[in-house]
N, C-alpha and C positions, 0 to 999 in steps of 0.2 A: 504494500500500500504506500501511498505517496504523501508528500507535503501538500501539494496542490490538488492532486487527483485522488479521490477516495481516501481522505484522511481518516485516521483513527478517531476514537472518541475521547482521547486523553485530555484535551482542553476542557471539555465539559465535565469530565470526571474530576478534574482538579477543582473546578468551580463548586462541585457538590461536596468537596471536602471542607469548604468554609463552614465556620460555626453557624452562620446565618444564611439560609437560602430560602427564597420565596418561590413556591411552585408556579411557574408561568408556562408550563408545558402544554396547556390547552391552546396556546397560540398555534401549535402544530396542527391541531384539529381544524383551525380556521384556514391555515395554509393548504391543508389537504383538499379543501373544497376547490382549490384552483388547479389541482393536478389534471393535466391533459385537457382542460377546457380551452376555448379559443383565446381568452385573455388570461394568460398564466404568468404575467410579468408584474411583480410587486416591487414598489419602492417605498421603504419606510424610513422617514427622517425624524430625528429627535436630537435634543442637545447632548453635549458631552456628559458622560457619567450617568446616563439614563439606561444603561444596559444593552447598548447595541451589539457590542462584541460578544457578550454572554449569550444573547439571543441567537447570533449567528453560529456560535459553537454548538448550541443546543440543536438547532436545525440541522447542522451538518452531522452531528452524532446520530440523529434520528434517520436521516435519509441515506447516509453513506454506506456503500457496499464494502467499504474498507474496515468495517467493524461489526460486531454483534452487540447491539445495545438494548436487547430485550430486558435483561436483568437490570440494566442501568435505569431504565424508565419504569420498571415494574411498580415502584412505590409511589409514583406520581399520577396525577389526575389523567393524563393522556392515556395511560394503560387501560382505562375503563371505557375509552371512546371506541365506537364501532370501527373507525378507520385505522386504529392503532397498528394492527398487524398487517393490514393491507399494504401499507407503504413503508413499513419499518425495514431500513437497510436494503431497500430495493433498487436504489438508483446509483448511477455513477455521479459523484459530486465533484464539481470543481469549486474550490473555496479559495478566494483571493482577498487578501488584506491589502488594498491599494496603498494605504498610508504607509504600512510597513515596507512594501516594495519600493515606494518612492524614497523613504528616508534612508533605506539601506543601499540604494543604488549608487555605486561609485561614479558611474557615467549616466547621469539622469537623461541625457539626450537619447540614450538607447534603451530607456526603460521598457517600452512596449515590446521591443525585440527580445529583451532579456526575459520578460514574463512569458512571451510566446514560446521561446526555446525551452524554458523550464517545464512548461506544461507538455510540450512535444516530447521531451525526454521521458517524462513519466507515462505518457501515452504509449510510447514504444515498449516500455518495460511491462506495462499491464496488459497490452494487447499485442503480443509478439507476432501474431499471424497477420497483422494488418501493416501495410507499408505506409509510413508517414515521411513526407519530404520536408527538407529544411525550409522551403518557401510556403508550406502549409500554414494557414492561419489557425487560430483556436477553433473557429467555426468550421473550417475544413476538417479538422481532426474529429470534432464531434459528429459531423455528418458521415465520415468514413466509418466510425464505430457503429453508428446507428444503422447504416446500410449493411454492414457485415454481420451484426449481432442482433439488431432490433432493440438494443438497450438504450434507454434514454438518460438524459443528464439533468441534474439540478445544479444551477449555477448560483453561488452565494458570493456577493461582492461587498465586503465591508469597507466603509469610508470611500465609497465610490466617487465622492465629490472632492477629494483632496486636491486634485490637479486644478480644480476651479478655485478652491480656497487659497491655493498657493500662487495662483495667477501665473502659471508657467508660460514659457515662450510658446508662440503660436504653432511652431512645427510639431512640438511634442503634443500639444493639445489636439492638433488635427489627427495625429496618429492614434491618440486615445479615442477620439470620436469614431475613427474608422474601425477600431476594435469593437466598440459598442454597437456600431451600425451592423457589422458583420455578424455579431452574436444575436442581436435582438430585433433586427428589421428585415431579416431574410425569411421569406415563406418557406424556402427550401430547408433551412436549418431548423425552423420552428418545430418540425415533426420530431426532431431529435432532442428537444428540450421539454422536460416535464414541468419544470418550474424555474423561474428566475427570481431571486430575492436580493435586492440591492438595499443598502442602508448607508446613511450618511447624516450630516448635520443639516445640509441645505436640501430643499426639494429639487426636482429636476430643473436644470437651468433653462429658462424659457427662451433666451435669445440665441443660444448657441447649440444646446443639446436637445431642445424640444423636438426638432424634426427627427432626431435619432431615437428618442425614447418616448414619443407621444403615445405609444401603445401600452405604457405602464400604468397600473392603478397606483395612485399615490395616497399614502397615509402619513400625515404630517402632524406636527405639534399644533398646527392650526385646526386640523380636523383629522383625527385618527380613525374616523368611521366607527360605527357601532361594533364592527367585527374586531377591531384591534385596540380600541380605546383603553381597555383595562390592562393592556400589555405594554403601554408606553412607559409606565413607571409603577410604583407601588400604589395600590388603592388604599382608601381610608380604612377599610375592613382589615386589610392585610397588615397595615401599620399598627392598628389598634391591637390586633392579635399579638404582634411582636412586642408591643409595649407591655401588654399584660404578662406575657411570658417572661420578659426580662425585667419586670418591675420598673418600667420607665414611664415618666409622666407623659401621657398621650396628648394632652392639651398643649403642653410645651413643644412636643415634637411637631404637632400640627402648625403651631405658630412659626416654627423655624423652617419647615421643609415642605409644607403643603402649598397649594395655590394654582395647580395646573389642571383645571377642570376639563373633562372630556366626556360628553354624552352621558351625563349623570354620575360619572365617577370623579371623585376627588383624587387627583394624582399627586404623589409625593416624589421628591428626588430620591431615588432608591439608594444610591451610593452614600448620600449624606445620612440617611436614616440608619443604614448599617453601621457607618462609622460612629455615629453618635451613641449607638447601643454598645458597640465594642469598646469605645473609649469612656463610656458612661459620662459623656459631656456633650451639651448642646453648644455648638459653635459653628463657625463658617468653615466647612470643608471644601467649599467651592473654590476658594482662593488658592488652595493647595494644588489645583490642577488647571486653573484658568487664570485670567488676569482682568482686572477692572479697566486696563488700558483699552480694551475693545470698546467699552462704553464711552470712555473719554474721547477716543478718536472719532467716534460717530457723532456724539453730541456737539463736538467742536465745529462740525460742519454748519451747525446753527441755521438750518433752513427756517423759513418764516414759521413762527409759532412753536418751534422746538423747545426753546427755553421755558416758555410759559407752561407747556404741557409736562415737561420734566419736573418742574416745581410742583405742579398739581399732583403728579404721581408720587413724588417724595412726601407730600403731605397726606398721602393715603387715598387719593382719588383714582378713579378710572377715567381714561380719556378716549375719545373716538379715534378710530384708526381704520384706514382703508388698506386692506392687505392684498388687494387684487392687482395692483400695478407693479409691485416689486418683481424684478426679473430674476431673482434668486442668484445673484452674483455678488462678488465682493467689490465690484467697481462701479456698478450703475446705480448710484443714489441720486435721485432727483427731487426728493421732498422729505419732509419729516415722516410721512407715512412709510416711505421706503426704509428709513433708519429704524423706525419702531418695529416694522415687520421683520427686518433682519435680526434685531435684538430679541424678538419673540422666538425665532428659530434657534437662537443660541441659548434660550432659556432665561435671559435677563429680564424678560417681561412675560406675562401670561396673557392669553387671549380668550375673550368671551365670544363665542360664535353667535350667540343669540343677540347680544347687545352690540356686537361689533366694536368692542372696546378692549383696551389693554391696560395693564396695571403691573406694579412691582409685586411679585407673588408672595413673598415671605420675608422673614427677618434675615435669613442667610443671604439672599440676593440683595436685600436692601443695604446690607453692609458693603456690598460691591459698588452699589450706586453712590454711597457716601464717600467711599474711597475715590471714585471717579470724579465727583464734583470737587473734591479737595485739591485736585491737581489740574483742574480745568479753569483757565483764567476767567471766562465769562460767568462762572458760577461762584466767584469769590465771596460775594455778599451772601448768597444762599448758604455757603459753607459756614460763614460766620454765624448766621442765624442758627444753623444746626448745632454748631459747637456751643452756642449760648443757651441752648434749650435745656440743658441739665440744670443750669443756674436758675432759669425761669421756673422750672418745676419746684425747685427748692423754695423760691420766693413765694410761689403760690401756696405751698403747704404752710409757709410761715405767715400767710395771709397778708403779704405785702402788695396791696392793690395797686399802688403807684408803679411799682416795678413791672407788674403784669401789663398795665396800660401802655407803658413806654415800649415794652418789647413788642406788643401787638402793633404799635405805630410803625415800627421798623419792618416787621414781617408783612403787614398789609401793603405798605408801599412797594415792597419788593415783588410780591407774588402777583401783582395786577398791573394792567396797563391803565392809562387814563380813561379809556372807554369802559372798562369793566370795574373800575375802582369801587363804585358804589353798589356793585352786584353782591347779593347776599351770599352766593356761592363763593365769591372771592373772600369775603369775610371769614367764612368757614375754613377756607384753604389756609388763610393766614393763621388761624387757630391751630390747625393740624401741624403746619410747618414749625410754628413757634414751640409747640410741645412735642416735637418729634422724638426727643429723648424719652418721653413718657412711655413710648412703645416698649421699652425695656422692662417696664413694671406694670403697665396697664393694658387692658383691652379697651380700645377707644371706639365707641359706638356713635354713629351719626344719626340724628333724628330717631332716637330710641322711643318706641311706644311705651308709655308709662303714665300712670295716673289718669288725668283727663285729657291727654293730648300727646305731643311729641316733644321730648327734650332735645334741644339742639345738639349738644355734645355731652356724652356721659363717659366718665373715666372709671372703669371697674378694675381694681388692682388684683393681680394674681400673685403678688408677693406679700408677705406679712408686714404689718406695721405701716402700711400706706393708707391714707384716707381715700375713700371714693370721692368723686367730684362730679357735680352737675354744672355745666356751663350753659347759660342762656344768653342769647345774643339779641340786642336791640339796635335799631337804626333810628337816629334822630329822636330818641326817647331819653331814658336815663337808666343807669345801672341799678338804681333803686327799684324801678319798675320791673327790671329783669329778675331781680331777687324775688319780688312779690309774685311774679308769674310762676316761678318755681314752687312757691308755697301754695298759692291759690289752686294751681292745677295738680298739686301733689305729685310732682315728677319723682319724688323720692320713694313713692310707694313700691315701685318695682325693685327697690334695693332693700326692702324690708327684711330680707334674709341676711343682709350684710350686717355684721356685728361691730365693725370698726367705725372710725370717725367718718363723717360725711361733710363735705364742704359745698356750699352754694357759691357759685362764681357768676356774678352778673356783669356783662360787658355791653357797653353802649358805644356805638360809632356815630360820630357827628359828620354828616356829609360836607358841611360848609368848611369846617376847620380841618377835616380829615384827621381827626384825632380820636382816641378811645378814652373812655373812663371805665373804671372797674370798682366793684365792691365785692368783698368776700365775707361770708358768714359761715360759722360753724353750726351745723344742725344738731340740736340736742333732742334725742328720742325720748 
């Protein structure tokens, strides 16, 4: 058996030796539905550290004739599926990690030739009765095997998009397109392929590769479809089960690593969940394998409206985004929508298909955004507000109303343009941004249903010895009237279960002076 052709199941076997493994084998049952049908070409894209390589190794271990994986899969869900034995180790598998091949190539100009010759060599060893020539393409080799034996192939390509992401020279890219075209756009070769499974970070490149791969079904972080949604990452049920097993705080895990919703599933970053459990520590594991420079580089382009929307997302809001125009490349950015769509694919933003909005998904990723704005010149004031937010929270708890009012003056000026300055949403955004440090200690709820109406902003602590807070906003009124509204409408009633201190914070914004006043009272039960 070979490295590229009919590999063994050792990679997946090693994965199963990990202390923590979540059973995602039913993804195979979904892929089995595509075997031998007309449209049997699948492209699955998702961010780094979301299990692409593990999934590829699992799929290879199941289909490859180079191993016997019945016992390996016997304890997992797929073993109970009707299609399990029908396709188990029944196909010739060609498995190619394009990123590894590219990184390890001493002469990158000859990358495609090197890959082709390596696969040719393994074809000759495994099919000794068939004649393969040096100028045969991989597609030619597949067709020769199929014609001689009737045996079909499953093609698995991991990091298929690396040559796009690396923006390689045109000659190499053209050779790569020819390879893809020969494998996946030939009706002649199609009969020799049972399934093609491509995975990467970016979806299919629309301006250069689309004509080569427009016959692929795409499952992306924008829309993984009902079939594959639960296999993009860990689901909420899976994470809760892990947290219960290892006695980990599920709500804290959710706050750190959740946020990627797909067709009714709450999707968590799988690698970060596993690392947090193994290390018994909630922290940002994202920064250990990626870099906030990706965010900084993109937001520095500062297309119209980018900065305003970034500030809104930093302050906890979702913003509208049009994901349909992005060409899925690293070079063609024409608007803030292109920038945000790109960052969605990389996992730095999450996407709501129903609302057509994006947001910063969780605390782990939020820390990457904080690091990015700290080194981006256009966001110097934003970073200053963020850095001051810890002091503001302390002053609020100390009931220093003047300090709160002054901080909101600065925040409100920064988060809004002159046209939207008096907008109520802008006032709420200024509150979120000014109190962004509070996310380390509070769940912040906007327009919380409580008492006889909706409280503007409620801070519910999830750490001990912190007071809950209700903030009511007024415009051209008074901070006193804001406090009175909290009392009259009994906004505190929904916090009746809370046994700690409770602060009422009334904030009034004067449109003429563009200043805030604040009053803080301690509620005595």
